[in-house]
N, C-alpha and C positions, 0 to 999 in steps of 0.2 A: 548280301553277297558284296565283298570288297572287290576294288580293282588293284592291280599290281602295277605300279608305275617303274617302267624300265627305262634307264637312261640310254642315251644314243651310244655312249661308249660300250655299256653292257651288251647291247644289241651287236655291235660290230667286232667286240673283242673276240668272240669265238671264231668268226670268219678270219680275222687276222692271224690268230693263233694257227688255224688249220692251214693257212696259206704258207706260214713259215715252217711248219712242220712238214709240209709238202715239199717245200724248197729244200729242206735239209735232207730229208729222208729219201727223195726221189732219185733214181739214177740220174748222175750227170751225163747230159747227152752231148754237150758241146762246151766250148770255153771261148771267151774273148781274148784271154791272155793266158799264156803259159810260160812259166819260168822252169828250165830243167838243168840238169847237171851242175847243181849248186849244193850249197848247205844251208837248208831252210831251218832255222832256229825257231822251232814252233812255240816255245814256251807254254806248251801244254802240260798237263798234270805230271807227266813223265820227263819233261823237258826233252822231248826226242828231237832228233835232228834229220830231216828228210832231204830228199834229193830235188823234188820238184813240187810245183804248186800250180793249180789252175783257178782262174777267176771268170766269173760270168755276172754281169749286171751289177758289178760293184762288190760282189760277195765272193768269198772263197768257196769254191765247189769241190776241189779235191786237193789233199796233200798226201804224197807218198813217194813211190819209186818212180824213176823216169819212164820206164815202159807203160806202167799203169796210167800215169796222168798224161802222156803222150797220146794216148787212145783219144782223148777228148778233142784232139785237134781237128779243125775243119779248114776249109779253104779261106774262111774269114778270120781265122785265129792269128793274132800277134804272137809269135813264138820268140823267146829270148833265151839264148844259150848262156848261162851263167858262167861257164868255164870255171867252175869250182868257187866262185864267189860266195860270200856269206849273205844271207837274207835275214832280217830281223822284223818283228812287229814295229809298227810305227812307235816311235818314242813318245813319251808323255812327261810333261812337266806339271808337277801338283801344286806349284806356287809361283805365279808370275804377275807382274804390274804392266801389261803390255800398253795401255793407253798413255800413261805418264812417261814409260821409257821411250816410246815411239817419238815423243816431241822433245826429248832432252836437248838435242842438237838442231831443232828446227831453225833457230836464229844462227847459229855459228858452231862449228865443230869444237869438241872439247877433248884435248888431247889427254892421253894416260899421264897420270901424276904419280910419281914414286918417291919424290923427295920435296923438300921445303924449296929447292931451286927450281923445280918443274912448277910448283905452285906460284911462285914469284914470276916466273916466265910468263905464265897465263895472264896474271894480272898486268903485267907490263905490256904484253900484246894486246889486250883489250883496251887499255888507257890510250894506246896509240891510234886506235880506230874509232873510239867513241868521243863525243864532245866533252868538253870540260863540264863537270858537274853531273854527268850521267853516272848512274849507279853500277858498279861491277859486284855482282853476287856470284860466288862459287859454293854450290851445295853438294853434300854428301861425298865429299873426298875425305875418307876417314883418316885422322891422324894416326890411329893405330896401324894403318896400311902404308904410312909413309916411313922411310928408313929412320928418320930422326925422331918419330912418334911425339911430335908437338905441334902446337899452332904457330903459324907465321906470326910474327910479333908486330905491334903496332908500327914500330920504326920501319921494319921491312916493308910493309905495305905502303907507308908513307913514301918510301923512297921510289917504289916502282910505279906508284899511282897517286902522285901527289895532289893532283887536280880533280880526281875522281873519288867520290866515296866508295870504299872497298870493304866488302864483307866475305869473310871466309867462314861458312856455317856448316855445322855437322850436328843433327840432332837438335838437342836443347840448347847447346853451346855455341860460340861464334867468337871470332877475332875480327876486329874493326880496326880500320885506320883512323887518323885524327878527324878527318872531314866527316867520316861516317858517324863517328860518335857526336861530333857537334850537331850534325843535322838530326840526329835521334834524341837530342836534348839530354845527352848522358855525359856527366862531368864527375869530378871527384866527389861530389856531395850526393850523388844519384843514390836513391834508395827504392827498393821494391815495395810498393804501398798498395798492390791490387790484391793482396792475400795470397798470392801464388808463390812459387819457390824462386830462387836465384839471387844473384848478387854480380856486380862489377868488380872484377879482380883488380887489386892494387898492388904496386910494388911495395914490399914490406919495408924498404929502406927509405923511398921518397914519399910514399903515400899517393903517388900519381897512377892513373889508369894504365894497365898494362895493354888495354884494348880487348881483353878477353872477358865476355859475358858467360857466366855459368847459369844453366838453367833459365835463362830469361831472355833468349834472343826475340820474343815477343815484343820487346820494346824497340826494335830495330825498325826505323821508318823508311825502309827501303822501296824503290819503285822499279819497275821493269823497264830496262832500256831496249828491249829486243823487239823484233816484229811479233805481232799476235797472229796466231794460226786462225784461219778460217775453219769451218766445218768440213770444206773439201780437203784443206791441208791436213786435218786430223785424220780423215778417211785414207788418203794417200800415204801418210807417214805410217799408219797402222797396217796398211796393205804391204808395204815394204817390209815392215817387221815381221809380219806373218810368213812372207816369202824367206826372210832370213832364218826363221824357226824351221822351215821347211829343209833349208840348206844344211842343217845339222840334224836332220831326220825326225824332227818334232811334228807330230800330226795331231796332237791333241794338248790343250793347256787347261789350267784353272786360273781364272782371274781371282786372286787371293784376297781381293778387297774392292769388289766392283761396286761402282755407283749407277744410278739410274741412266746417266749419260753414256757410259761405258757400253751398257746393255743396248741402248738404242743405236749406237754406232755399230756394234756387232750384228744388230738385227739388219741393219741397212746394208752391210757387207754381204750378208746371207742372202738377201732379197735381190742384190745386184749380182750374185753369183761370184763373188770374190773372195769369200771365206774359205782359206785353205788350210786351216786348222780347225779341229772341234773345239769349241769354247764351252766350258763348265764354269760357273761363277758361284762364289761365296759372296753374298751381299753384305757390304759394310754396313754396321749399325753404330750410331753414337751412343755411348753409356753414360753420358753426362745428363742430368736432369732427374725428374720425378720417374720412379720406376714404372709407373703406370703408362707413361709416354713411351718408354722404352719398350715395354710389352706390346704396345700397339704398333710400334714400328716394326716389330717382328712379325707380327699378325699381317701388316701390309705387305711384306715381303712375300709370306705364304700365299697372298692372294694374287701376286704377280703371275701372269699367264704362262711366263716362261719356265715356272716350276713344273709345268706340263710340257716343257719344250720338246723338240726333237732331237735327233742323233747329232745335229750340228751346233745346236745352242740350248742351253738349259741352265737354270738356276737351281742349285741343290741345297744351299743352306746360307747361314750367316756368318760374319767375321766381327770379332770385337778384337780390342787390344787390352791384354791384361797386365803386361809389364814393359819396362824400357828395353834397352838394347845392350849387348855386350861391348860393342864398340864405342858407346859413350858412357860406360860405367854405370848404367842405370837398370840392367836386368835385376830382377828380383831374386835374391839368393837365400838359400836355407841357412847359411853361415855369413858372417860379414865378409865383405869385399877385401878389406884390408887397406891400409893407407896407401896411397899412390900418387905420385907426381903427375904420371901420364894422365890418369883419370880425374885428377884434381880432388882426390878424396883425402880429407884429413880427420874424419871421424872414424875410429877404430870400430865402432859398432855399426857402421852404415851398411845396410843389405840390399839397397837398390830401391826401386819403385814399384808399388803394386797399385795399379789404376783402380781395380775394382775389388773391394773387399769380398770374402767369401759369402757373407750373408746377402750381399747385393748381386754376387754372381749367380747364385742358386736360382732365384726366379727368373733370371734371363735364360738360363740354359733349360729350366723347366718349360718356359714359354716356347722356346724353339722346338724342344722335344714334342710338346703337345701339338705343334703346328706341322709335324712331319718333316722338320728341316734338320739337316746336319748343322751341328755347332762347332765352331773352332775358335780359338783365340790365339793371338799372338803371345806365345809364352816361351821366352828364353832361358830364363834363369831356372834352377831347380825348385827355388821357392814358388814360383809361378806355376811350373809343371805339376807340383804336388798339390797346389791349391786347386787347380782345375780338375786333377784326377779325383781328389777328395770329393768335390761336388758331383762328378760323373758317378762316383761310387754310391754316394748318398741317394741320388736320384734313381739309380740303377735297382735299388730294392723294390721300387714300385713302377718304373718306367722302362720302356724298351730301348736303353742306351745303345746296346750293341746293334739292334737294328737300324738304329739312325746312323750308325758309322761315324760318331762324333770323333773330332780330331784334336791334335795339339799342333799348332803351327810353329816350326822351328824345333822346339823340343831339344835343343842344344846341350844344355846341362840336364842330365838325369841322374838317377840313382839305381842301385839294384832293385830296391823297393818299387820305385816308379816303373821300371821296365816290367816287373811281374804284374803289377796292378793294371797297366795299360793292356797287356796281352789277357789278362783274365777278363776285363770289361770290353775287349773288342775295340778299343781306342786306338786310332791311328796316328802315329807322329808323321807329320809332313816335314821331311828333313832335307836340307840344302848342304850338300858336301863342300860347296864352294866356301862356306864359312870355315871349314876346317882347312881347306887348302890355302885361304888367304890369311887367316887369323890366328893359326897355331902359335906362331913365334911370339905375338904379343900376350896371348892367353897363358902359355907355359912360362913366360918371363914374368907374368904378375901372379897367378895362382900356384905355379909349381906343377910339375908333371903329375904327381899323385892325385890332386885335387881334380884333374882332367881325366880320372879313370873312367867316367861315365859321360864323356862328351861324345855325342852322337854315337851311342853304343849299339851299332846296327847289328852286329853279330849276336849280342846278347838278346835283342829283341827278337830275332830269328829263333834263337834257341829256346826262347821262352813261349814260342808259339804265336807270337805277335805279328803284326803287319806293319811296315814302315814303307812311305812312298817317297821317292825321289823328286827333287825339284831344283830350283836355282834361286829363287827370290830375285828374278831380274828386275831391275828398278829404273836403270838409266842406260841410254846409247843403244844403238843397233849395232851388232858385232859380236860374235859369240865368245870372243875371249877379251875384247876391249870393254865390254860392258860392266856395269855395276848392277848385280854380280854376274859373273861369266855364266852363260846359259847353255855352254857346249856339253851335252850329256856325256860325252865320252871323256871329257876332263873329270866330270862328276864320279863317272864309273872307275876310272884310274884312281881317283882320290879315296874311294871306298875299298878298293882292292889293296892298295899299298900303304893307306893311312901316311902318306907323305904330303909335305906342304911347302910352300914357297918360302924361302929364306929360313928354313929350319932344318937342321941336321938330324937325321935319323927319322923314326917313324913314331906317331903318336899312338900309344897303345895298340901295337898290332894285333893283339888278341881280339880286338873288335874289327878286324879286317873281313870283308865279305869274300866269298869265293866268286868266281867269274859268273857262274849261274846265277847266284844271288844278286849280283850288281846289275845283271841284264833284267831280272825280275823287278828290280827297285824301280827301273825306268819304264817298264811296261805292264805286266799284269797286275802288279801292286798298285800302281797308280790308277789302273782302270777300276780296281775294286774300291779303292778309296773315293773315287769320284762316280760311282755307280754306273760305270761303263763296261763292265766286264763281260756283259752279254753281247756287246758290240765289237769291242776292239781288245788289245792288250795281249792277244795271242793269235797265232796263225793256225785256225781251226776251221773245219767245214761249217759253213753257215755264217761266219763271222764276217764283218766289213773287212774289205780288202785294203787296209791301212798297213804298208810295210816299206822297207827301205833295203837298198843294196849297198853294201859298205865294201871298201877295198882291203879290209883287214880281218883275219879269222880271230875274233876275240876270245875265242875258246883255246886257241893254240899258240897264239903269237906271244913274243917277249912282253912283260907286263908294260913296260915303257911305251910299247908301240900302241897300246890301247888309246892314250890320250892324243896320238897323232892321227886316229881314224879319220877317214874322210867318207862322206856320204856320196855315192855315185848317182842314185836315183832316189826319189821319194814318191810314193803313191798313196792318195788319198781316194777311199772308195774305188779303188782300181784304176783311177785317173793319176797320170803323170802330173805332179806339180812341181818338181824340181829335177833337173838333170845337169850334172857337173859338165861343164864345157872344157 
């Protein structure tokens, strides 16, 4: 006679389940907090709008009419008369880089830059406060987002910072002044000899260096001239950023390229009681090197205890980088980019850069799927999107692709075929409307209007029965509108509803505009499903965690342009007030 070995989880799971069912089904007898006489947008299956909501012990215990919910009031209940104001589920951002973003301005403030003049003013100001010889490096101010859509020239950088090596770096390209070129050992005889891509641009008339490096900024020998943050500095800056997220209604985020250091910092914040957003993480993996080592790195992620994390912190999958970017002219496209001065493309057959060939991508995705991990990859161009979808489709014949909720990060350029395939496979595009808002002018000028027919095709995804999740790709700075990229969800909603963009006349394919209900779902329940949180948050229903916000604007009835001006009045996490507008 054999013995049956029962795990600790198997023994306690039924108890936990019974406790949860009892909580949800038992008549609510009292409430810690009641909100009434408002417009409670539940984002439930019917997208119902109710009058009142009650919370007890961090969970929603009732949603319904005023009279019904107010019966749960006791002497100890906090009661909030909404006076007609709207309540929404806590908003979710499905793709951010918070640890890096929080430290961007640790040493000094970086102003908004919309023109070459703004860029040069920055270099001039830094040269005035730094000692001669100290490096000035400005990163990720994309030339496609400058009015002139070009790099500052070597001569311009020389003029404003003659005694400091100066570097303006964006993606794989950079513009350097004379001193920076000299200190990096780059002259007119420079050649790339490491087997990688790139070249130093020369003036076709004189043969002299223009100062612009294409695809080879790895040769720049820059040094940091700023203060180095301590671990406590990192903690405090991240704490400030999370509070800034709360101020625009964000209660959950996904770190879209988490490293072990990030996870340790989140854990410390959770342990000290300072974590005011739920953090879900997609763990970064390097895809260079022997495939066996890459597969083992995926298995190591799967062994991380945070893969069984709680409601505040959890690792759900892995993240890789499949192609380049659309702002640097390196996204992998199905058709050639086309010759461009802005993007420095002179090869009419150039299609961008695919970092992981399909045959190499397949075992990476297979291993993630076998390890019960969600897989996603930075995939901007339609060539990269199709490559990833083809791998998902091939593996889906024998593996549970839909159950793993695999994603496509960015998915900016799609096609009618890609939309249908993603929906059929249950693959979730993680989309950032900020790219449409900030970059339509440049993209339409380069590709033309018609080639952008399936740029962020959100309505088509919905019509195909697919699911897309909203986010920002927040990379730098604290500040919902001044950040790169802006993380204000209401700007994102407005963009998806209007398909309007900065410095661009008209709308970009308004046939892809979302309804207001769809836009709200994009930042609530859709994200919750993409991040395996739908049993906890994403809608305001009985039994779920009480993550919600009170806003000053009726998003379902206001003028469309008022949506982008929406202000959050209060933000609650687990029924606890984490932000209140003063």
